[in-house]
N, C-alpha and C positions, 0 to 999 in steps of 0.2 A: 310315351315312347322315349326310350332312352337317345340321348343326342347323337351317338356313333351309328345308331340303327336309320337316323334319317337320309344319311348319304350312302346307304348300300346299293340302292337302286341305281343310282348315278354312277357309282363303282364298277357296277356288274358292267353297266354299257360301255364305260370307258374300257375295262378290260376287253370287251367283246370288239372295241372299233379296233382297239390296237392289236389284238390278235388277226383280225381280218387285214390288218396294213402289213404286219409282220407275213402273213401267207401270201398276201398279194406280191410283196418284195421279193419271197422266195421264187415265185412264178416267174415275174421280170428277170432275175438275175440268171434263173437258170435257163431262160429262152434266148436272153439277148447277150451272153457272155461266154466266153470260152471256158475250158474246164482246166482251170490252173489250181495250184493250191490254195491261193487267197481266194478263189472264188467257192471254193469247198469249203473254207472256213467260213465265209460269210454266209454261205447257206446252212451250215451247221448252227451257227449263231442265231440265226433268223428262227429255225426250227425249234432251238431251245427257248428262245423268247417266246414262241407261240405256244409252246407247252406250259410255259411259266403264266402266261395271260391266262389261258385255260383254267389252269389249276387255282390261279388267284380266284377266279370269278366261281369256281366250285368252293373253294375254302370261305369267301364271302356268305354263299348259301348254308353253308354248314353253320357259320357262325351265328347267323340270324335264328336259325333254328335252335341251336344250343344256348342262345343268348350271352355268347362268351366275346369279350371284347379283346382278348389275348389273341383268339384265332382270327379275329378281324385284322388285328395288327399284323399278323405272319402273312394276312393274304397283300398287306401292303409291300412287305420286304420283298416279295415274289414278284409283284407288279412292278415295283422299282428296279429289280434286277433284271425283268424283261424288258424295261425302257433301257437301259445301261445297254444290254446286249444289241438290242435293236440299233442304238446309235453308234455303238463299235462298229457293227456290221455296215452302216451305212458311211461310215467314216472309211474303211478300208476300200 
């Protein structure tokens, strides 16, 4: 087994955990705050982060099927962008 493939299952789990975290934050922010422009930006960033985490997990499965390490690296770029958007949303 190639070295990069050994971490795929763990990364799929991490992506799903972060996706559920972003989704839960959307629910909390929408339920407990007023509808201001700043809150709408936060919700938008969290929704984009949720989609990035879900897409990153899908790319990981495609990378394993195709045995493509570059595709696996692309999934990490999406994951990292999702983390940054989530942190920016929390900071706002």
